[in-house]
N, CA, C and O of each residue as an XYZ file, in Angstrom:
716
protein
N      19.879    -48.550    -18.707
C      19.046    -47.392    -18.536
C      19.842    -46.120    -18.824
O      19.296    -45.171    -19.386
N      21.112    -46.084    -18.451
C      21.947    -44.924    -18.722
C      22.055    -44.679    -20.216
O      22.115    -43.533    -20.661
N      22.079    -45.779    -21.007
C      22.167    -45.626    -22.459
C      20.899    -44.974    -23.003
O      20.956    -44.178    -23.940
N      19.760    -45.312    -22.413
C      18.490    -44.722    -22.854
C      18.484    -43.232    -22.539
O      18.088    -42.414    -23.369
N      18.929    -42.884    -21.329
C      18.971    -41.471    -20.932
C      19.963    -40.721    -21.810
O      19.674    -39.617    -22.271
N      21.137    -41.315    -22.046
C      22.136    -40.666    -22.889
C      21.588    -40.506    -24.303
O      21.796    -39.479    -24.949
N      20.894    -41.523    -24.768
C      20.305    -41.456    -26.110
C      19.258    -40.368    -26.203
O      19.195    -39.655    -27.205
N      18.425    -40.224    -25.167
C      17.400    -39.177    -25.196
C      18.037    -37.808    -25.088
O      17.519    -36.838    -25.641
N      19.174    -37.714    -24.369
C      19.897    -36.453    -24.285
C      20.451    -36.056    -25.642
O      20.411    -34.888    -26.029
N      20.966    -37.044    -26.355
C      21.500    -36.773    -27.694
C      20.368    -36.355    -28.623
O      20.533    -35.468    -29.461
N      19.207    -37.009    -28.464
C      18.056    -36.665    -29.307
C      17.588    -35.245    -29.008
O      17.215    -34.502    -29.916
N      17.609    -34.875    -27.733
C      17.193    -33.523    -27.357
C      18.182    -32.499    -27.903
O      17.783    -31.435    -28.378
N      19.481    -32.823    -27.834
C      20.495    -31.911    -28.362
C      20.326    -31.744    -29.860
O      20.450    -30.640    -30.391
N      20.040    -32.851    -30.541
C      19.823    -32.809    -31.987
C      18.598    -31.964    -32.298
O      18.598    -31.180    -33.247
N      17.558    -32.128    -31.493
C      16.328    -31.370    -31.696
C      16.560    -29.877    -31.497
O      15.997    -29.046    -32.210
N      17.396    -29.551    -30.519
C      17.684    -28.153    -30.239
C      18.452    -27.483    -31.380
O      18.415    -26.261    -31.518
N      19.135    -28.264    -32.182
C      19.897    -27.706    -33.286
C      19.029    -27.489    -34.518
O      19.467    -26.841    -35.468
N      17.810    -28.016    -34.522
C      16.911    -27.837    -35.661
C      16.468    -26.386    -35.766
O      16.488    -25.663    -34.771
N      16.079    -25.962    -36.927
C      15.547    -24.608    -37.082
C      14.245    -24.449    -36.297
O      13.577    -25.438    -35.997
N      13.895    -23.242    -35.975
C      12.741    -22.946    -35.137
C      11.435    -23.407    -35.774
O      10.503    -23.752    -35.048
N      11.329    -23.427    -37.105
C      10.074    -23.818    -37.750
C       9.688    -25.259    -37.471
O       8.552    -25.645    -37.746
N      10.588    -26.065    -36.937
C      10.272    -27.455    -36.642
C       9.712    -27.637    -35.232
O       9.527    -28.771    -34.789
N       9.442    -26.546    -34.523
C       8.916    -26.649    -33.169
C       7.555    -27.340    -33.130
O       7.195    -27.923    -32.107
N       6.820    -27.289    -34.184
C       5.490    -27.895    -34.205
C       5.570    -29.409    -34.024
O       4.586    -30.032    -33.625
N       6.723    -30.008    -34.311
C       6.848    -31.456    -34.213
C       7.502    -31.930    -32.920
O       7.788    -33.120    -32.790
N       7.744    -31.054    -31.975
C       8.390    -31.479    -30.737
C       7.355    -31.561    -29.609
O       6.243    -31.049    -29.734
N       7.735    -32.201    -28.525
C       6.834    -32.319    -27.378
C       6.722    -30.970    -26.676
O       7.521    -30.066    -26.921
N       5.744    -30.842    -25.818
C       5.541    -29.581    -25.089
C       6.754    -29.237    -24.233
O       7.177    -28.082    -24.170
N       7.303    -30.243    -23.582
C       8.471    -30.012    -22.730
C       9.653    -29.524    -23.565
O      10.359    -28.597    -23.168
N       9.863    -30.144    -24.711
C      10.951    -29.726    -25.598
C      10.690    -28.313    -26.118
O      11.605    -27.495    -26.202
N       9.440    -28.037    -26.465
C       9.077    -26.712    -26.966
C       9.381    -25.633    -25.918
O       9.956    -24.595    -26.245
N       8.997    -25.880    -24.666
C       9.240    -24.898    -23.608
C      10.729    -24.688    -23.376
O      11.175    -23.565    -23.137
N      11.500    -25.778    -23.448
C      12.941    -25.680    -23.281
C      13.555    -24.847    -24.406
O      14.404    -23.990    -24.159
N      13.127    -25.100    -25.630
C      13.625    -24.346    -26.778
C      13.235    -22.874    -26.691
O      14.036    -21.974    -26.946
N      12.000    -22.669    -26.328
C      11.505    -21.292    -26.225
C      12.281    -20.505    -25.183
O      12.588    -19.330    -25.385
N      12.597    -21.149    -24.074
C      13.358    -20.484    -23.011
C      14.765    -20.138    -23.477
O      15.314    -19.106    -23.091
N      15.349    -20.998    -24.304
C      16.703    -20.747    -24.785
C      16.747    -19.615    -25.798
O      17.722    -18.865    -25.848
N      15.700    -19.483    -26.608
C      15.696    -18.487    -27.675
C      15.029    -17.182    -27.279
O      15.143    -16.187    -27.996
N      14.335    -17.171    -26.149
C      13.637    -15.953    -25.721
C      14.637    -14.967    -25.136
O      15.581    -15.360    -24.449
N      14.424    -13.685    -25.413
C      15.309    -12.694    -24.794
C      15.088    -12.678    -23.285
O      13.980    -12.914    -22.805
N      16.132    -12.403    -22.566
C      16.028    -12.351    -21.103
C      15.129    -11.187    -20.706
O      15.313    -10.061    -21.168
N      14.173    -11.465    -19.862
C      13.259    -10.441    -19.407
C      13.508    -10.202    -17.932
O      13.551    -11.140    -17.135
N      13.671     -8.953    -17.581
C      13.880     -8.602    -16.184
C      12.699     -7.781    -15.743
O      12.408     -6.738    -16.329
N      12.018     -8.239    -14.718
C      10.903     -7.487    -14.169
C      11.352     -6.809    -12.903
O      11.907     -7.439    -12.003
N      11.111     -5.552    -12.845
C      11.466     -4.836    -11.629
C      10.189     -4.445    -10.904
O       9.121     -4.325    -11.504
N      10.327     -4.252     -9.606
C       9.184     -3.837     -8.805
C       8.923     -2.362     -9.072
O       9.832     -1.533     -9.026
N       7.679     -2.058     -9.347
C       7.300     -0.654     -9.502
C       6.121     -0.386     -8.600
O       5.270     -1.253     -8.403
N       6.070      0.778     -8.067
C       4.932      1.126     -7.244
C       4.091      2.132     -7.997
O       4.605      2.970     -8.738
N       2.818      2.037     -7.800
C       1.913      2.939     -8.482
C       1.975      4.339     -7.906
O       2.508      4.557     -6.817
N       1.434      5.266     -8.638
C       1.406      6.666     -8.214
C       0.681      6.795     -6.886
O       1.067      7.605     -6.044
N      -0.368      6.003     -6.691
C      -1.158      6.099     -5.463
C      -0.312      5.822     -4.226
O      -0.468      6.491     -3.204
N       0.580      4.844     -4.314
C       1.440      4.528     -3.169
C       2.356      5.694     -2.828
O       2.695      5.905     -1.664
N       2.756      6.451     -3.848
C       3.634      7.590     -3.617
C       2.880      8.776     -3.038
O       3.493      9.680     -2.470
N       1.560      8.787     -3.175
C       0.752      9.898     -2.714
C       0.324      9.772     -1.262
O      -0.311     10.686     -0.736
N       0.645      8.691     -0.609
C       0.254      8.504      0.788
C       1.465      8.778      1.671
O       2.544      8.224      1.461
N       1.267      9.638      2.658
C       2.328     10.012      3.588
C       1.877      9.686      5.005
O       0.680      9.597      5.279
N       2.842      9.509      5.906
C       2.557      9.107      7.283
C       3.244     10.036      8.273
O       4.263     10.656      7.967
N       2.661     10.117      9.472
C       3.251     10.897     10.555
C       3.799      9.955     11.626
O       3.505      8.760     11.618
N       4.586     10.493     12.533
C       5.081      9.698     13.653
C       3.967      9.378     14.647
O       4.126      8.506     15.501
N       2.832     10.086     14.538
C       1.670      9.816     15.393
C       0.751      8.772     14.770
O      -0.342      8.529     15.281
N       1.180      8.155     13.673
C       0.481      7.057     13.009
C      -0.784      7.497     12.260
O      -1.719      6.711     12.105
N      -0.811      8.733     11.804
C      -1.867      9.156     10.895
C      -1.308      9.104      9.477
O      -0.097      9.186      9.268
N      -2.203      8.969      8.516
C      -1.794      9.020      7.117
C      -2.591     10.103      6.406
O      -3.668     10.503      6.848
N      -2.034     10.567      5.294
C      -2.718     11.524      4.439
C      -2.489     11.079      3.001
O      -1.359     10.821      2.589
N      -3.570     10.994      2.253
C      -3.515     10.593      0.853
C      -3.753     11.833      0.007
O      -4.839     12.411      0.026
N      -2.737     12.234     -0.731
C      -2.811     13.469     -1.510
C      -2.997     13.186     -3.004
O      -2.625     14.014     -3.836
N      -3.564     12.037     -3.351
C      -3.715     11.671     -4.761
C      -4.752     12.527     -5.483
O      -4.686     12.676     -6.703
N      -5.694     13.083     -4.754
C      -6.704     13.946     -5.368
C      -6.251     15.398     -5.279
O      -5.850     15.853     -4.208
N      -6.310     16.137     -6.396
C      -5.879     17.539     -6.338
C      -6.846     18.442     -5.562
O      -6.448     19.508     -5.092
N      -8.107     18.030     -5.424
C      -9.102     18.854     -4.731
C      -9.014     18.741     -3.217
O      -9.211     19.724     -2.502
N      -8.717     17.540     -2.730
C      -8.695     17.331     -1.283
C      -7.782     16.158     -0.939
O      -7.467     15.323     -1.788
N      -7.370     16.114      0.309
C      -6.542     15.018      0.808
C      -7.323     14.279      1.890
O      -7.980     14.900      2.725
N      -7.248     12.968      1.871
C      -7.925     12.156      2.882
C      -6.986     11.919      4.050
O      -5.780     11.752      3.865
N      -7.545     11.905      5.262
C      -6.774     11.685      6.487
C      -7.374     10.496      7.232
O      -8.592     10.328      7.280
N      -6.506      9.680      7.807
C      -6.970      8.554      8.610
C      -5.855      8.063      9.509
O      -4.790      8.675      9.589
N      -6.110      6.940     10.194
C      -5.069      6.346     11.029
C      -4.508      5.130     10.300
O      -5.206      4.478      9.523
N      -3.257      4.843     10.559
C      -2.575      3.760      9.857
C      -3.060      2.388     10.327
O      -3.690      2.256     11.376
N      -2.759      1.399      9.540
C      -3.071      0.019      9.895
C      -2.371     -0.357     11.200
O      -2.939     -1.056     12.039
N      -1.146      0.110     11.359
C      -0.379     -0.146     12.584
C      -1.135      0.398     13.799
O      -1.259     -0.287     14.814
N      -1.643      1.644     13.692
C      -2.374      2.264     14.803
C      -3.686      1.534     15.073
O      -4.066      1.338     16.228
N      -4.372      1.135     14.014
C      -5.645      0.431     14.185
C      -5.446     -0.891     14.923
O      -6.258     -1.259     15.773
N      -4.377     -1.598     14.603
C      -4.086     -2.857     15.302
C      -3.728     -2.601     16.756
O      -4.127     -3.359     17.641
N      -2.978     -1.536     17.004
C      -2.579     -1.212     18.376
C      -3.784     -0.800     19.226
O      -3.838     -1.102     20.419
N      -4.742     -0.115     18.614
C      -5.934      0.323     19.347
C      -6.846     -0.839     19.710
O      -7.449     -0.838     20.783
N      -6.952     -1.802     18.855
C      -7.915     -2.881     19.070
C      -9.262     -2.486     18.463
O      -9.318     -1.634     17.576
N     -10.328     -3.093     18.934
C     -11.656     -2.851     18.368
C     -12.115     -1.424     18.639
O     -12.291     -1.029     19.792
N     -12.307     -0.654     17.571
C     -12.767      0.730     17.695
C     -14.265      0.722     17.979
O     -15.037      0.073     17.273
N     -14.674      1.459     19.032
C     -16.085      1.489     19.428
C     -16.722      2.869     19.251
O     -17.948      2.986     19.256
N     -15.907      3.913     19.095
C     -16.447      5.258     18.933
C     -15.449      6.119     18.167
O     -14.240      6.027     18.379
N     -15.973      6.955     17.275
C     -15.134      7.877     16.516
C     -15.736      9.268     16.616
O     -16.911      9.471     16.309
N     -14.927     10.219     17.044
C     -15.343     11.625     17.060
C     -14.761     12.264     15.803
O     -13.544     12.289     15.620
N     -15.627     12.777     14.946
C     -15.200     13.365     13.682
C     -15.135     14.885     13.783
O     -15.836     15.474     14.606
N     -14.313     15.527     12.967
C     -14.249     16.987     12.983
C     -15.500     17.597     12.337
O     -16.292     16.895     11.708
N     -15.658     18.886     12.500
C     -16.766     19.607     11.898
C     -16.335     20.111     10.520
O     -15.227     20.622     10.354
N     -17.219     19.963      9.543
C     -16.934     20.444      8.196
C     -16.772     21.966      8.234
O     -17.435     22.643      9.020
N     -15.903     22.494      7.398
C     -15.559     23.918      7.266
C     -14.705     24.439      8.416
O     -14.554     25.652      8.562
N     -14.149     23.561      9.228
C     -13.256     23.972     10.308
C     -11.862     24.221      9.739
O     -11.332     23.395      8.996
N     -11.275     25.355     10.088
C      -9.892     25.667      9.712
C      -8.975     25.027     10.751
O      -9.183     25.200     11.952
N      -7.961     24.287     10.293
C      -7.035     23.626     11.208
C      -5.595     23.911     10.807
O      -5.298     24.180      9.643
N      -4.722     23.847     11.780
C      -3.284     23.984     11.550
C      -2.642     22.613     11.690
O      -3.212     21.706     12.296
N      -1.456     22.475     11.124
C      -0.715     21.223     11.242
C      -0.542     20.873     12.717
O      -0.114     21.709     13.513
N      -0.879     19.625     13.081
C      -0.725     19.156     14.452
C      -1.939     19.356     15.334
O      -1.945     18.907     16.480
N      -2.990     20.034     14.820
C      -4.213     20.221     15.613
C      -4.984     18.909     15.738
O      -4.983     18.086     14.822
N      -5.640     18.726     16.877
C      -6.515     17.568     17.056
C      -7.800     17.829     16.271
O      -8.447     18.862     16.447
N      -8.159     16.885     15.406
C      -9.378     17.053     14.607
C     -10.453     16.039     14.979
O     -11.548     16.059     14.417
N     -10.153     15.170     15.905
C     -11.113     14.155     16.322
C     -10.452     13.176     17.259
O      -9.323     13.373     17.706
N     -11.184     12.109     17.547
C     -10.655     11.089     18.448
C     -11.197      9.721     18.054
O     -12.258      9.598     17.442
N     -10.441      8.712     18.420
C     -10.848      7.326     18.196
C     -10.771      6.631     19.536
O      -9.740      6.675     20.207
N     -11.879      5.978     19.935
C     -11.900      5.224     21.187
C     -12.069      3.753     20.871
O     -12.853      3.364     20.005
N     -11.315      2.951     21.595
C     -11.402      1.506     21.415
C     -11.604      0.847     22.762
O     -11.683      1.517     23.792
N     -11.686     -0.463     22.744
C     -11.835     -1.195     23.999
C     -10.573     -1.081     24.852
O     -10.627     -1.293     26.063
N      -9.442     -0.750     24.237
C      -8.176     -0.628     24.961
C      -7.891      0.793     25.426
O      -7.467      1.007     26.561
N      -8.129      1.780     24.532
C      -7.739      3.153     24.855
C      -8.438      4.146     23.935
O      -9.237      3.780     23.073
N      -8.107      5.409     24.150
C      -8.605      6.482     23.283
C      -7.409      7.248     22.755
O      -6.372      7.334     23.414
N      -7.557      7.802     21.564
C      -6.449      8.519     20.960
C      -6.971      9.683     20.130
O      -7.927      9.541     19.368
N      -6.323     10.844     20.292
C      -6.670     11.991     19.465
C      -6.121     11.776     18.059
O      -5.092     11.129     17.864
N      -6.830     12.332     17.091
C      -6.380     12.314     15.712
C      -5.847     13.701     15.391
O      -6.567     14.694     15.485
N      -4.579     13.754     15.012
C      -3.934     15.023     14.684
C      -3.867     15.176     13.173
O      -3.646     14.204     12.450
N      -4.057     16.392     12.706
C      -3.966     16.613     11.271
C      -2.504     16.780     10.858
O      -1.770     17.551     11.478
N      -2.079     16.068      9.820
C      -0.687     16.159      9.390
C      -0.349     17.462      8.656
O       0.822     17.811      8.508
N      -1.381     18.173      8.200
C      -1.196     19.436      7.474
C      -2.296     20.412      7.865
O      -3.321     20.023      8.426
N      -2.072     21.667      7.565
C      -3.092     22.676      7.807
C      -4.033     22.792      6.612
O      -3.681     22.446      5.484
N      -5.240     23.287      6.888
C      -6.207     23.464      5.813
C      -7.615     23.584      6.345
O      -7.833     23.925      7.508
N      -8.571     23.297      5.475
C      -9.989     23.364      5.823
C     -10.610     21.984      5.660
O     -10.466     21.353      4.614
N     -11.302     21.518      6.695
C     -12.006     20.231      6.617
C     -13.183     20.418      5.664
O     -14.031     21.283      5.882
N     -13.232     19.607      4.606
C     -14.313     19.767      3.633
C     -15.294     18.599      3.613
O     -16.373     18.701      3.028
N     -14.919     17.485      4.254
C     -15.812     16.325      4.300
C     -15.386     15.413      5.438
O     -14.204     15.341      5.773
N     -16.345     14.717      6.031
C     -16.045     13.713      7.056
C     -16.693     12.400      6.643
O     -17.660     12.382      5.881
N     -16.155     11.318      7.148
C     -16.675      9.988      6.847
C     -17.763      9.636      7.858
O     -17.489      8.993      8.871
N     -18.985     10.054      7.585
C     -20.090      9.862      8.521
C     -20.441      8.391      8.736
O     -21.139      8.066      9.697
N     -19.983      7.510      7.881
C     -20.204      6.072      8.061
C     -19.608      5.607      9.388
O     -20.128      4.691     10.027
N     -18.511      6.249      9.795
C     -17.820      5.846     11.026
C     -18.645      6.112     12.279
O     -18.423      5.473     13.308
N     -19.599      7.053     12.210
C     -20.452      7.320     13.374
C     -21.330      6.115     13.694
O     -21.564      5.808     14.863
N     -21.810      5.440     12.672
C     -22.656      4.261     12.866
C     -21.856      2.969     12.908
O     -22.228      2.020     13.598
N     -20.737      2.938     12.152
C     -19.926      1.730     12.064
C     -18.456      2.069     12.330
O     -17.647      2.072     11.402
N     -18.107      2.354     13.583
C     -16.708      2.712     13.886
C     -15.725      1.577     13.606
O     -14.537      1.823     13.399
N     -16.212      0.346     13.599
C     -15.357     -0.809     13.317
C     -14.812     -0.823     11.903
O     -13.925     -1.615     11.586
N     -15.340      0.058     11.039
C     -14.815      0.172      9.681
C     -13.331      0.520      9.724
O     -12.574      0.127      8.836
N     -12.919      1.247     10.741
C     -11.498      1.589     10.883
C     -10.665      0.323     11.059
O      -9.568      0.230     10.508
N     -11.161     -0.641     11.808
C     -10.418     -1.888     11.991
C     -10.379     -2.720     10.715
O      -9.373     -3.362     10.415
N     -11.474     -2.705      9.970
C     -11.552     -3.512      8.750
C     -10.724     -2.923      7.618
O     -10.102     -3.662      6.855
N     -10.710     -1.600      7.502
C     -10.019     -0.946      6.388
C      -9.477      0.417      6.819
O      -9.970      1.449      6.363
N      -8.463      0.430      7.696
C      -7.986      1.707      8.231
C      -7.405      2.646      7.183
O      -7.492      3.866      7.330
N      -6.822      2.101      6.143
C      -6.220      2.963      5.124
C      -7.023      2.953      3.829
O      -6.506      3.246      2.751
N      -8.294      2.610      3.965
C      -9.195      2.597      2.823
C     -10.514      3.226      3.221
O     -10.619      4.447      3.335
N     -11.531      2.382      3.435
C     -12.872      2.863      3.797
C     -12.916      3.524      5.169
O     -13.885      4.217      5.481
N     -11.901      3.328      5.987
C     -11.872      3.891      7.337
C     -11.275      5.288      7.422
O     -10.878      5.715      8.507
N     -11.201      6.005      6.318
C     -10.677      7.378      6.370
C     -11.567      8.219      7.270
O     -12.758      7.939      7.403
N     -11.002      9.241      7.885
C     -11.747     10.060      8.842
C     -12.282     11.352      8.246
O     -13.450     11.693      8.434
N     -11.431     12.066      7.530
C     -11.840     13.371      7.004
C     -11.088     13.677      5.728
O     -10.058     13.074      5.426
N     -11.631     14.634      4.985
C     -10.946     15.157      3.806
C     -10.681     16.626      4.068
O     -11.517     17.347      4.613
N      -9.493     17.049      3.664
C      -9.046     18.400      3.953
C      -8.547     19.071      2.681
O      -7.900     18.439      1.846
N      -8.850     20.335      2.547
C      -8.273     21.139      1.473
C      -6.985     21.724      2.042
O      -7.015     22.583      2.923
N      -5.864     21.249      1.531
C      -4.552     21.612      2.057
C      -4.210     23.050      1.656
O      -4.351     23.433      0.495
N      -3.755     23.845      2.642
C      -3.394     25.233      2.352
C      -1.923     25.398      2.006
O      -1.574     26.282      1.224
N      -1.047     24.563      2.573
C       0.380     24.695      2.317
C       0.976     23.315      2.036
O       1.228     22.543      2.961
N       1.197     23.011      0.765
C       1.719     21.692      0.400
C       3.153     21.475      0.884
O       3.616     20.335      0.915
N       3.857     22.523      1.257
C       5.216     22.379      1.790
C       5.213     21.584      3.097
O       6.219     20.968      3.447
N       4.087     21.593      3.821
C       3.993     20.842      5.079
C       4.060     19.333      4.847
O       4.333     18.575      5.777
N       3.817     18.901      3.635
C       3.861     17.476      3.318
C       5.297     16.943      3.265
O       5.518     15.740      3.404
N       6.256     17.825      3.067
C       7.649     17.410      2.885
C       8.249     16.738      4.123
O       9.149     15.909      3.984
N       7.792     17.060      5.290
C       8.334     16.466      6.504
C       7.721     15.119      6.854
O       8.097     14.514      7.859
N       6.787     14.639      6.048
C       6.109     13.378      6.332
C       6.846     12.207      5.697
O       7.630     12.380      4.764
N       6.581     11.011      6.221
C       7.256      9.805      5.732
C       6.465      9.153      4.606
O       5.235      9.185      4.589
N       7.202      8.557      3.658
C       6.544      7.730      2.657
C       6.306      6.346      3.273
O       6.691      6.102      4.417
N       5.679      5.451      2.524
C       5.305      4.137      3.069
C       6.519      3.351      3.553
O       6.462      2.715      4.606
N       7.604      3.385      2.808
C       8.801      2.631      3.182
C       9.422      3.189      4.466
O       9.797      2.427      5.357
N       9.528      4.503      4.559
C      10.095      5.121      5.761
C       9.200      4.858      6.973
O       9.696      4.647      8.080
N       7.883      4.872      6.763
C       6.956      4.605      7.869
C       7.083      3.158      8.343
O       7.061      2.895      9.545
N       7.214      2.231      7.413
C       7.376      0.822      7.777
C       8.637      0.654      8.626
O       8.620     -0.041      9.642
N       9.726      1.294      8.204
C      10.977      1.228      8.968
C      10.792      1.860     10.346
O      11.315      1.356     11.340
N      10.052      2.960     10.401
C       9.783      3.640     11.669
C       9.016      2.727     12.624
O       9.369      2.633     13.800
N       7.982      2.061     12.140
C       7.178      1.183     13.004
C       7.980     -0.037     13.453
O       7.802     -0.514     14.574
N       8.857     -0.546     12.592
C       9.712     -1.672     12.995
C      10.670     -1.233     14.098
O      10.938     -1.983     15.036
N      11.179     -0.021     13.976
C      12.076      0.518     14.992
C      11.350      0.700     16.326
O      11.914      0.424     17.385
N      10.100      1.165     16.273
C       9.292      1.361     17.482
C       9.049      0.013     18.162
O       9.128     -0.088     19.386
N       8.754     -1.021     17.372
C       8.498     -2.344     17.931
C       9.735     -2.946     18.557
O       9.628     -3.704     19.520
N      10.920     -2.626     18.031
C      12.165     -3.172     18.557
C      12.551     -2.571     19.906
O      13.341     -3.162     20.643
N      12.009     -1.417     20.231
C      12.367     -0.743     21.494
C      11.665     -1.348     22.664
O      11.854     -0.902     23.795
């Protein structure tokens, strides 16, 4: 049996020395092996989309998505939604309200507790997610998507500089859990 294996190894080596145009006459396994040897090395690196870079987080577990130049969306993080448990009531801010960074713009109540929602930046509230009034559980299903709370027209983009990106926020929440 070793002679058969050695013989097939020699046949494979001989096949590998053939010009590339003879690939049509080799088996699929041989073809893939040859192709891998002759293909340039490809290195794929992880890249994050622009949208991921546009979302910032606070230490109070709110997020702000600044991907739209007209307005920024505000909501609570997935971490906060899990900590709250089932959301049963959402108090939304009033449209056209002027707010400063750190102001309470609403509240979220769950079966476990209630929590104020603080705005990460100053500006004017231009829209609220009225779906949450009828379906507050949307926050649990999609806290960083369909569960957004309000949209704000940001007055000072410099206030965004003190906020965490997704990676820094993840590290922050891991640190909080370790304590």
